[in-house]
SEVO-320322 format. One record per residue (C-alpha): residue number from 0; x, y, z; residue in three letters. Coordinates in pm, 1 decimal. Example, Ala and Ser with C-alpha at 12.3 -4.5 7.8 and 13.67 -1.06 7.14 Angstrom:
2
PT nuvo        x        y        z ketor
PT    0   1230.0   -450.0    780.0   Ala
PT    1   1367.0   -106.0    714.0   Ser
REM end
This chain:
448
PT nuvo        x        y        z ketor
PT    0   3820.4   3617.3    186.2   Met
PT    1   3767.6   3348.4    -58.0   Glu
PT    2   3753.1   2986.6     45.8   Lys
PT    3   4048.6   2776.4    -61.0   Glu
PT    4   3952.8   2502.2   -299.9   Pro
PT    5   3915.6   2151.9   -153.2   Lys
PT    6   4156.6   1891.1   -230.9   Leu
PT    7   3979.6   1584.6   -345.0   Ile
PT    8   4134.7   1247.4   -354.8   Lys
PT    9   4058.1   1089.3   -698.7   Pro
PT   10   3820.3    807.2   -683.0   Ile
PT   11   3996.5    500.1   -836.9   Thr
PT   12   3797.5    207.1   -988.7   Ser
PT   13   4034.6    -62.3   -844.9   Lys
PT   14   3739.8   -279.8   -765.1   Val
PT   15   3610.8   -590.9   -964.8   Glu
PT   16   3265.0   -700.6   -990.8   Ala
PT   17   3243.2  -1059.0   -844.6   Pro
PT   18   3038.9  -1333.6   -992.9   Lys
PT   19   2677.0  -1285.6   -943.0   Ser
PT   20   2550.9  -1536.0   -685.1   Glu
PT   21   2288.5  -1372.7   -476.3   Arg
PT   22   1945.9  -1344.8   -617.4   Val
PT   23   1801.0   -973.1   -627.3   Pro
PT   24   1491.1   -935.3   -398.1   Lys
PT   25   1325.9   -693.8   -618.3   Gly
PT   26   1275.9   -339.5   -578.9   Val
PT   27   1129.0   -150.2   -277.4   Ile
PT   28    869.5     91.5   -431.5   Asn
PT   29    632.8     97.4   -123.7   His
PT   30    633.5    -13.3    220.7   Val
PT   31    350.8   -248.3    356.0   Ala
PT   32    245.4    -64.7    680.6   Thr
PT   33    -91.8    -14.8    851.0   Thr
PT   34     61.4    337.3    985.8   Gln
PT   35    -20.8    643.8    839.5   Lys
PT   36    328.6    722.3    748.0   Ile
PT   37    521.4    809.0    435.2   Met
PT   38    897.9    829.5    358.2   Ala
PT   39   1015.8   1173.3    211.9   Leu
PT   40   1333.2   1102.1      9.8   Thr
PT   41   1566.0   1331.4   -209.4   Phe
PT   42   1826.3   1245.6   -492.6   Asn
PT   43   2128.7   1417.5   -534.2   Gly
PT   44   2316.7   1706.7   -344.4   Leu
PT   45   2256.7   2048.0   -441.1   Ala
PT   46   2510.8   2344.0   -373.5   Asp
PT   47   2553.1   2449.1      0.0   Glu
PT   48   2316.3   2753.1    -17.8   Gln
PT   49   2027.3   2546.5   -176.4   Thr
PT   50   2096.3   2271.3     74.1   Met
PT   51   2096.0   2510.9    380.5   Asp
PT   52   1749.3   2646.2    256.3   Lys
PT   53   1604.8   2290.1    197.7   Leu
PT   54   1733.1   2155.2    543.2   Leu
PT   55   1609.1   2465.9    717.4   Asn
PT   56   1246.9   2415.2    587.3   Glu
PT   57   1257.8   2049.0    674.5   Leu
PT   58   1384.9   2164.7   1039.1   Asn
PT   59   1121.9   2420.2   1063.8   Arg
PT   60    837.1   2149.2   1023.8   Phe
PT   61   1045.8   1887.9   1216.8   Asp
PT   62   1057.7   1667.5    920.8   Ile
PT   63   1330.0   1393.6    885.2   Lys
PT   64   1399.4   1274.4    546.0   Ala
PT   65   1634.4   1021.7    341.7   Thr
PT   66   1897.1   1170.0    105.3   Phe
PT   67   2030.9    943.1   -170.3   Phe
PT   68   2365.9   1100.9   -241.3   Leu
PT   69   2615.6   1036.4   -531.0   Pro
PT   70   2947.6    919.6   -399.4   Gly
PT   71   3132.3   1180.9   -605.2   Ile
PT   72   2949.1   1475.6   -440.7   Arg
PT   73   3006.2   1339.7    -98.4   Val
PT   74   3376.3   1323.6   -182.7   Ala
PT   75   3366.3   1684.6   -305.3   Glu
PT   76   3172.7   1806.9     -7.5   Asp
PT   77   3171.6   1569.8    301.4   Pro
PT   78   3085.5   1857.2    542.6   Asp
PT   79   2761.9   1908.6    369.3   Leu
PT   80   2670.1   1539.9    378.3   Ala
PT   81   2782.4   1549.7    747.5   Lys
PT   82   2537.4   1846.4    804.9   Glu
PT   83   2254.9   1638.0    669.9   Ile
PT   84   2340.4   1352.5    914.9   Ile
PT   85   2395.5   1600.8   1207.4   Lys
PT   86   2042.1   1739.9   1151.0   Gln
PT   87   1877.9   1390.2   1184.1   Gly
PT   88   1823.2   1285.8    836.9   His
PT   89   1956.0    956.7    677.5   Thr
PT   90   2193.8    905.7    382.5   Ile
PT   91   2183.6    640.1    123.1   Gln
PT   92   2368.0    550.7   -207.5   Asn
PT   93   2282.1    725.5   -525.7   Asn
PT   94   2555.5    568.5   -698.8   Thr
PT   95   2903.7    721.5   -746.4   Leu
PT   96   2845.8    930.8  -1063.8   Asn
PT   97   2475.4    981.5  -1025.5   His
PT   98   2405.3    767.9  -1315.2   Val
PT   99   2082.0    635.4  -1482.6   Leu
PT  100   2003.1    264.0  -1500.7   Pro
PT  101   1956.2    272.5  -1887.1   Asp
PT  102   2198.9     35.6  -2047.8   Lys
PT  103   2405.1     -4.7  -1728.1   Leu
PT  104   2578.5   -339.3  -1723.0   Lys
PT  105   2600.9   -554.4  -1425.9   Tyr
PT  106   2975.8   -492.3  -1386.9   Glu
PT  107   2927.0   -118.0  -1439.9   Glu
PT  108   2655.5    -97.2  -1189.4   Ala
PT  109   2864.6   -295.7   -922.8   Tyr
PT  110   3142.6    -61.1   -942.9   Ile
PT  111   2923.8    238.5   -915.8   Glu
PT  112   2768.1    114.9   -588.2   Leu
PT  113   3074.0    -42.5   -439.4   Ala
PT  114   3283.8    274.5   -503.9   Leu
PT  115   3011.6    514.7   -361.9   Ala
PT  116   2992.7    276.2    -57.8   Asn
PT  117   3379.1    320.0    -15.7   Arg
PT  118   3322.4    702.8    -30.2   Val
PT  119   3050.4    681.5    243.9   Phe
PT  120   3252.3    459.9    477.1   Lys
PT  121   3556.4    679.1    440.8   Glu
PT  122   3400.8   1009.8    477.5   His
PT  123   3089.7    953.5    677.4   Leu
PT  124   3158.0    626.1    840.4   Asn
PT  125   2828.2    487.6    727.3   Ile
PT  126   2737.9    170.1    510.8   Glu
PT  127   2430.6    232.6    296.3   Pro
PT  128   2169.7    -30.7    303.1   Lys
PT  129   1961.8    122.1     -3.2   Tyr
PT  130   2055.7    207.0   -349.4   Ala
PT  131   1883.7    428.8   -599.3   Arg
PT  132   1948.7    560.3   -948.7   Thr
PT  133   1949.3    919.2  -1040.6   Arg
PT  134   1606.1    887.4  -1209.8   Ser
PT  135   1474.4    661.4   -911.6   Gly
PT  136   1412.6    393.3  -1201.7   Asp
PT  137   1581.4     53.0  -1188.3   Ser
PT  138   1704.4   -241.1  -1412.5   Ser
PT  139   1793.7   -580.9  -1372.0   Asp
PT  140   2146.9   -545.3  -1389.1   Ser
PT  141   2130.0   -253.0  -1117.8   Phe
PT  142   1934.0   -497.0   -879.8   Gln
PT  143   2167.4   -773.3   -947.7   Glu
PT  144   2473.2   -553.7   -855.1   Ala
PT  145   2293.5   -425.2   -530.1   Ala
PT  146   2217.4   -772.5   -441.0   Ala
PT  147   2587.1   -890.4   -443.2   Gln
PT  148   2666.6   -590.4   -203.8   Leu
PT  149   2366.0   -692.7     25.6   Asn
PT  150   2171.4   -383.3    -73.9   Met
PT  151   1827.8   -326.5   -172.3   Glu
PT  152   1706.2   -118.0   -473.6   Val
PT  153   1464.6    159.2   -384.8   Val
PT  154   1240.0    326.5   -643.8   Thr
PT  155    912.6    540.5   -550.5   Tyr
PT  156    540.2    531.7   -487.9   Thr
PT  157    496.5    910.5   -565.3   Ile
PT  158    730.4   1094.3   -812.8   Asn
PT  159    575.2   1452.3   -901.4   Pro
PT  160    864.1   1460.8  -1149.5   Lys
PT  161    977.9   1800.8  -1019.0   Asp
PT  162   1238.5   1804.3  -1310.8   Thr
PT  163    968.5   1934.5  -1531.1   Gln
PT  164    988.6   2248.5  -1332.2   Met
PT  165    632.4   2249.4  -1188.5   Gln
PT  166    544.3   2514.3   -914.6   Ser
PT  167    527.7   2424.4   -551.3   Ala
PT  168    160.9   2407.6   -556.2   Glu
PT  169    163.8   2150.2   -845.1   Glu
PT  170    418.0   1951.7   -667.5   Ile
PT  171    244.3   1945.6   -332.0   Ala
PT  172    -98.0   1880.6   -501.1   Asp
PT  173     53.9   1577.3   -676.1   Tyr
PT  174    184.6   1418.3   -364.0   Ile
PT  175   -144.3   1475.3   -182.8   Arg
PT  176   -340.3   1314.6   -469.2   Arg
PT  177   -157.0    987.0   -431.0   Phe
PT  178    -56.7   1001.5    -63.8   Ala
PT  179    -99.8    651.4    114.8   Asn
PT  180     20.1    450.7    382.4   Arg
PT  181    381.5    333.4    338.0   Gly
PT  182    443.4    572.1     17.4   Ala
PT  183    778.0    654.5    -74.8   Ile
PT  184    805.2   1013.8   -212.0   Ile
PT  185   1091.5   1106.5   -448.4   Glu
PT  186   1212.2   1453.1   -496.6   Leu
PT  187   1530.8   1614.8   -612.9   Asn
PT  188   1759.7   1866.6   -427.4   Thr
PT  189   1926.5   2019.4   -728.1   Tyr
PT  190   1711.8   2089.3  -1017.5   Ile
PT  191   1384.3   2291.9   -933.6   Asn
PT  192   1408.1   2533.8   -656.4   Pro
PT  193   1014.5   2524.2   -620.7   Glu
PT  194   1058.1   2195.3   -425.5   Val
PT  195   1202.5   2383.7   -129.1   Ile
PT  196    886.4   2614.2   -143.4   Arg
PT  197    676.8   2300.3   -167.9   Ala
PT  198    789.9   2173.6    165.7   Ile
PT  199    541.2   2358.5    382.6   Pro
PT  200    278.1   2268.4    158.9   Leu
PT  201    350.8   1898.4    155.1   Ile
PT  202    362.2   1906.7    514.2   Tyr
PT  203     28.1   2097.7    561.7   Gln
PT  204   -148.0   1859.0    324.2   Tyr
PT  205     20.8   1556.6    502.8   Ala
PT  206    -79.1   1671.8    845.7   Ser
PT  207   -428.8   1749.1    757.1   Ala
PT  208   -469.2   1414.7    621.0   Asp
PT  209   -317.4   1256.8    936.3   Gly
PT  210     30.4   1153.1    778.3   Tyr
PT  211    371.4   1161.6    929.8   Thr
PT  212    662.2   1232.9    704.3   Leu
PT  213    974.4   1078.9    796.7   Thr
PT  214   1306.9    877.4    684.8   Thr
PT  215   1280.3    564.8    458.2   Leu
PT  216   1453.8    369.5    727.3   Glu
PT  217   1186.3    454.3    986.1   Glu
PT  218    895.9    360.8    754.3   Val
PT  219   1058.6     56.7    649.2   His
PT  220   1074.3    -58.7   1006.9   Gln
PT  221    700.0    -60.2   1013.4   Thr
PT  222    669.4   -325.2    731.3   Asn
PT  223    466.1   -603.5    855.7   Tyr
PT  224    490.1   -839.0    539.8   Leu
PT  225    746.4  -1127.6    579.8   Val
PT  226    896.0  -1362.2    326.4   Asp
PT  227    791.2  -1677.8    491.6   Glu
PT  228    495.0  -1861.6    375.6   Leu
PT  229    163.8  -1826.3    563.2   Val
PT  230    -82.0  -2112.9    564.3   Asp
PT  231   -390.2  -2047.8    346.4   Thr
PT  232   -719.6  -2218.2    349.2   Asn
PT  233   -573.3  -2470.5    107.4   Asn
PT  234   -849.4  -2425.2   -172.3   Leu
PT  235   -781.5  -2635.3   -467.0   Ala
PT  236   -902.3  -2670.1   -837.8   Val
PT  237  -1141.4  -2962.8   -836.3   Asn
PT  238  -1307.1  -3044.8  -1157.9   Thr
PT  239  -1530.0  -3320.2   -993.8   Asp
PT  240  -1771.8  -3099.1   -854.2   Tyr
PT  241  -2105.5  -3246.8   -956.9   Lys
PT  242  -2186.2  -3390.1   -612.0   Asn
PT  243  -2069.8  -3077.4   -444.3   Ser
PT  244  -2303.7  -2952.9   -179.2   Arg
PT  245  -2208.0  -2582.8   -121.5   Pro
PT  246  -2350.6  -2392.9    185.5   Ala
PT  247  -2519.8  -2083.3     75.1   Ile
PT  248  -2618.7  -1805.4    323.3   Ile
PT  249  -2861.0  -1526.6    211.0   Glu
PT  250  -3006.1  -1434.4    555.8   Lys
PT  251  -2977.1  -1571.4    915.2   Phe
PT  252  -3259.5  -1748.1   1078.2   Ser
PT  253  -3303.8  -1549.5   1417.3   Thr
PT  254  -3564.5  -1351.5   1571.4   Leu
PT  255  -3332.8  -1118.1   1752.1   Glu
PT  256  -3239.7   -786.8   1616.5   Lys
PT  257  -2913.3   -877.6   1506.4   Glu
PT  258  -2775.9   -793.9   1131.4   Ile
PT  259  -2441.3   -813.0    974.1   Ala
PT  260  -2331.0   -516.4    780.9   Leu
PT  261  -2109.8   -608.4    507.8   Thr
PT  262  -1871.1   -431.5    240.0   Phe
PT  263  -1749.0   -546.6   -109.6   Asp
PT  264  -1481.0   -438.7   -346.0   Asp
PT  265  -1185.2   -217.3   -281.4   Trp
PT  266  -1091.0    132.3   -271.2   Ala
PT  267   -820.2    388.9   -203.8   Ser
PT  268   -666.1    445.4    139.8   Asp
PT  269   -876.2    764.5    185.9   Glu
PT  270  -1199.4    589.3    134.7   Thr
PT  271  -1139.1    280.4    322.6   Ile
PT  272   -997.9    471.2    603.3   Thr
PT  273  -1312.9    692.4    607.8   Ala
PT  274  -1537.7    375.2    623.0   Val
PT  275  -1329.0    226.1    920.0   Leu
PT  276  -1337.4    553.5   1116.7   Asp
PT  277  -1720.1    558.2   1071.2   Ile
PT  278  -1752.8    201.6   1201.7   Leu
PT  279  -1523.8    277.5   1488.0   Asp
PT  280  -1743.9    586.0   1569.6   Asn
PT  281  -2043.3    384.5   1612.3   Tyr
PT  282  -1869.5     75.4   1749.1   Asn
PT  283  -1955.0   -154.6   1476.7   Val
PT  284  -1760.6   -443.2   1350.8   Lys
PT  285  -1824.6   -576.2   1001.4   Ser
PT  286  -1727.4   -840.5    737.0   Thr
PT  287  -1532.1   -719.5    423.0   Phe
PT  288  -1528.0   -917.3    113.2   Phe
PT  289  -1217.7   -793.3    -75.4   Leu
PT  290  -1116.9   -800.7   -449.5   Ile
PT  291   -759.9   -947.7   -474.0   Gly
PT  292   -661.5   -752.3   -759.3   Lys
PT  293   -683.6   -439.3   -552.7   Gly
PT  294   -539.9   -596.4   -231.8   Val
PT  295   -229.2   -689.2   -431.5   Glu
PT  296   -165.6   -346.4   -508.0   Thr
PT  297   -208.5   -215.8   -139.0   Asn
PT  298   -203.0   -509.5     79.9   Pro
PT  299   -158.8   -289.1    388.5   Gln
PT  300   -512.0   -169.0    371.1   Leu
PT  301   -647.4   -533.8    399.0   Ala
PT  302   -424.2   -583.3    701.0   Arg
PT  303   -562.9   -257.2    842.6   Leu
PT  304   -926.8   -389.0    816.3   Ile
PT  305   -818.9   -672.3   1040.1   Ile
PT  306   -631.0   -450.8   1297.1   Glu
PT  307   -940.9   -239.1   1345.6   Arg
PT  308  -1120.8   -553.5   1465.4   Gly
PT  309  -1311.8   -641.1   1143.6   His
PT  310  -1289.8   -961.8    940.2   Glu
PT  311  -1191.5  -1026.4    567.5   Val
PT  312  -1316.6  -1278.0    315.1   Ala
PT  313  -1315.5  -1334.3    -60.0   Ser
PT  314  -1480.8  -1146.1   -344.4   His
PT  315  -1269.4  -1305.9   -606.6   Ser
PT  316   -945.6  -1173.7   -754.1   Tyr
PT  317  -1071.9  -1034.0  -1087.3   Asn
PT  318  -1432.7   -942.8   -983.6   His
PT  319  -1590.8  -1095.7  -1289.6   Lys
PT  320  -1950.8  -1225.5  -1299.9   Val
PT  321  -1901.3  -1586.5  -1221.5   Ile
PT  322  -2184.5  -1736.3  -1430.2   Thr
PT  323  -1984.8  -1592.1  -1737.0   Thr
PT  324  -1671.8  -1783.2  -1647.1   Met
PT  325  -1591.6  -2147.4  -1701.9   Asn
PT  326  -1585.5  -2358.8  -1356.1   Pro
PT  327  -1210.0  -2407.5  -1390.8   Arg
PT  328  -1122.0  -2046.4  -1437.5   Ala
PT  329  -1351.5  -1954.6  -1134.9   Leu
PT  330  -1183.9  -2225.9   -932.2   Gln
PT  331   -849.5  -2090.9  -1018.0   Glu
PT  332   -959.4  -1736.0   -915.8   Asp
PT  333  -1078.2  -1849.6   -591.7   Leu
PT  334   -740.7  -2012.6   -533.6   Val
PT  335   -546.9  -1724.9   -634.6   Lys
PT  336   -749.3  -1479.1   -405.8   Asn
PT  337   -696.7  -1696.3   -124.7   Asp
PT  338   -336.5  -1682.2   -157.4   Gln
PT  339   -347.9  -1305.8   -218.4   Ile
PT  340   -553.0  -1240.6     86.9   Leu
PT  341   -348.8  -1460.5    316.0   Thr
PT  342    -36.5  -1300.0    218.5   His
PT  343   -178.9   -952.5    268.1   Ala
PT  344   -331.3  -1041.8    593.8   Leu
PT  345    -44.6  -1259.4    717.8   Gln
PT  346   -326.2  -1484.9    842.2   Ile
PT  347   -593.3  -1678.0    669.1   Lys
PT  348   -887.2  -1488.3    567.7   Pro
PT  349  -1228.7  -1616.8    642.5   Leu
PT  350  -1303.7  -1906.5    428.6   Asn
PT  351  -1620.7  -1755.3    278.2   Tyr
PT  352  -1690.0  -1627.8    -60.8   Phe
PT  353  -1911.6  -1363.9   -227.3   Arg
PT  354  -1956.5  -1356.0   -579.5   Pro
PT  355  -1956.6  -1026.2   -780.4   Ala
PT  356  -2305.9   -868.3   -802.8   Gln
PT  357  -2426.1  -1153.5   -584.3   Gly
PT  358  -2495.6  -1358.4   -904.6   Val
PT  359  -2466.0  -1719.7   -869.0   Leu
PT  360  -2627.9  -2038.5  -1030.5   Asp
PT  361  -2615.7  -2416.1   -957.1   Glu
PT  362  -2305.7  -2491.8  -1155.3   Val
PT  363  -2088.8  -2199.0  -1011.4   Thr
PT  364  -2220.4  -2279.8   -668.0   Ala
PT  365  -2105.5  -2635.4   -707.4   Lys
PT  366  -1781.6  -2542.0   -827.1   Ala
PT  367  -1709.2  -2287.7   -559.6   Ile
PT  368  -1796.3  -2562.0   -287.3   Gly
PT  369  -1561.7  -2815.4   -456.8   Ala
PT  370  -1249.2  -2600.5   -397.3   Thr
PT  371  -1320.2  -2605.0    -26.2   Gly
PT  372  -1487.6  -2279.2     41.4   Val
PT  373  -1688.9  -2312.3    372.2   Asp
PT  374  -1971.0  -2082.9    303.7   Tyr
PT  375  -2102.7  -1878.1    -18.4   Ile
PT  376  -2240.2  -1556.2    164.2   Val
PT  377  -2500.7  -1346.8    -42.0   Leu
PT  378  -2732.5  -1099.9    105.8   Tyr
PT  379  -3089.0   -995.9    160.3   Asp
PT  380  -3057.2   -632.7    155.0   Val
PT  381  -2886.7   -463.0   -136.7   Ala
PT  382  -2793.9   -102.5    -74.4   Ser
PT  383  -2692.1      7.7   -437.2   Leu
PT  384  -2476.1    260.1   -261.4   Asp
PT  385  -2248.2    220.0   -569.7   Trp
PT  386  -2528.1    352.8   -804.5   Asp
PT  387  -2472.8    725.6   -834.9   Leu
PT  388  -2785.9    750.4  -1028.0   Ser
PT  389  -2969.4    700.4   -700.0   Leu
PT  390  -3002.6    974.6   -444.9   Ser
PT  391  -2845.7    927.1   -104.1   Glu
PT  392  -3197.9    924.0     49.1   Asp
PT  393  -3295.3    646.6   -203.3   Glu
PT  394  -2993.8    441.6    -78.1   Val
PT  395  -3085.4    495.4    273.4   Tyr
PT  396  -3441.9    416.7    242.4   Asn
PT  397  -3370.9    104.1     50.2   Arg
PT  398  -3158.0    -28.4    342.9   Val
PT  399  -3373.2     88.5    643.9   Val
PT  400  -3709.6    -24.1    483.5   Ser
PT  401  -3567.2   -378.4    388.9   Gln
PT  402  -3372.0   -487.7    703.2   Val
PT  403  -3510.5   -733.3    956.1   Gly
PT  404  -3372.2   -977.9   1204.6   Pro
PT  405  -3096.1  -1169.4   1054.0   Gly
PT  406  -3034.6   -971.1    757.4   Ser
PT  407  -2707.7   -932.3    566.3   Ile
PT  408  -2670.6   -579.7    438.0   Val
PT  409  -2445.1   -543.4    126.4   Asp
PT  410  -2260.9   -209.1     94.1   Met
PT  411  -1935.6   -123.1    -90.4   His
PT  412  -1599.4     14.1    -43.9   Ile
PT  413  -1570.4    232.9   -351.9   Leu
PT  414  -1429.0    567.8   -408.4   Asp
PT  415  -1718.1    668.3   -632.9   Glu
PT  416  -2009.3    584.9   -404.1   Ser
PT  417  -2279.0    703.1   -161.6   His
PT  418  -2123.4    484.1    103.0   Thr
PT  419  -1934.4    732.3    315.9   Val
PT  420  -2196.8    993.6    322.5   Ser
PT  421  -2484.7    762.8    385.0   Val
PT  422  -2336.0    510.0    614.9   Leu
PT  423  -2361.7    710.8    948.6   Pro
PT  424  -2741.1    776.0    881.0   Arg
PT  425  -2809.6    392.6    828.8   Ile
PT  426  -2615.1    293.6   1132.7   Ile
PT  427  -2769.2    544.2   1364.9   Glu
PT  428  -3119.9    454.6   1232.3   His
PT  429  -3083.4     71.2   1292.3   Leu
PT  430  -2910.6    145.6   1618.5   Gln
PT  431  -3185.1    370.9   1741.7   Gln
PT  432  -3440.5     82.7   1644.8   Asn
PT  433  -3276.9   -163.0   1857.0   Gly
PT  434  -3038.2   -353.9   1596.7   Tyr
PT  435  -2715.6   -477.2   1695.8   Lys
PT  436  -2444.8   -529.9   1429.0   Phe
PT  437  -2246.5   -863.0   1424.0   Lys
PT  438  -1982.8  -1001.6   1184.1   Lys
PT  439  -2062.8  -1286.7    962.1   Ile
PT  440  -1860.0  -1528.2   1174.7   Ser
PT  441  -2050.3  -1436.6   1473.6   Glu
PT  442  -2408.0  -1497.3   1300.6   Met
PT  443  -2314.3  -1840.8   1117.2   Ile
PT  444  -2341.5  -2055.4   1455.4   Pro
PT  445  -2715.0  -1917.3   1473.0   Lys
PT  446  -2765.0  -2053.7   1119.2   Asn
PT  447  -2675.4  -2425.7   1219.7   Lys
REM end
């Protein structure tokens, strides 16, 4: 017996866009969290048979997801939308007519979102907090409209573009390649049937790498960044630096078998996590000198370093060889990086600075000191772990043959380096030879 067609009440546009008064917050394309958690989100509402298959796969792996649904489809099939909620997933606003942001005027965007919200309230008794367009992209007018409705616009971190009809393997491989803490994954429910077959593969890869897949709302609850300003080290541009007396440390004065193991630069979630896991395994705490340009992209990884018991200091924002910079540009770089690191950590970083490649001269040293930096921290043991023309054994021998009491060992967090493979050997050798590892801040009192 055939189902009788559903009677759908027309969705009228008796709504007027108010004068724009609220300032948009910008888009959410990533969540700053130190937890290994990612948001799995879907756009659109497919037919009942397709949605049943998709929901069954998610249920099979106990994955909860967020579905951005067009209001018109919820009005057409409210029972299907209710089933999504019943199975523990969440629903957010995908506009009324599943529109693209291109050429969408403020008034049009407002009506699309407001009418969709009306549908969700009437049929599902929910009030969406987030909005997304059909493509997942955004525009100024769309963000402006969302702000007037007290909504935030969500885009994505990882979009494998399943609309191009890739295979399940290609979709899952793409997601694994770009997986990181707080990532927002965007897929579609109604275009490429391979998305359903990709779910087990996505789950398998995520689990193997230690990630949990869940709703956008749950991931967003773990966000640690706040809008309030956090006190920085108050570094400042100071062109009167001729009489500056910078404090420079290359090695600590001690007869005790104590050394500082330090790391420069920036890397992916995978590499930074691997380094932190190794340090945890050997109960070693270190000092990380971070590049602000990288931290700005994934601030949660800088925060993770702090949460794992290590300390963070500046390695500049742009990572230029500072002797090639004019003093003012150098000072502006240091001030900017202090602000970037403070925001990422939500506390002040250590007021130390290490120049790129350890290159320093008298003028740049004075300019650095004049900004208010407490210590310029160099090193006496350069591992050269970044140099892939060297073998792992050569890097290992460089470090263990040069280390002495009070040494500062320079290593790197770089995706293309020997660090992860050689670090355990270096730590084991030094510990077996009676060395204790300390953070720079713990060693500085010995230098006074």
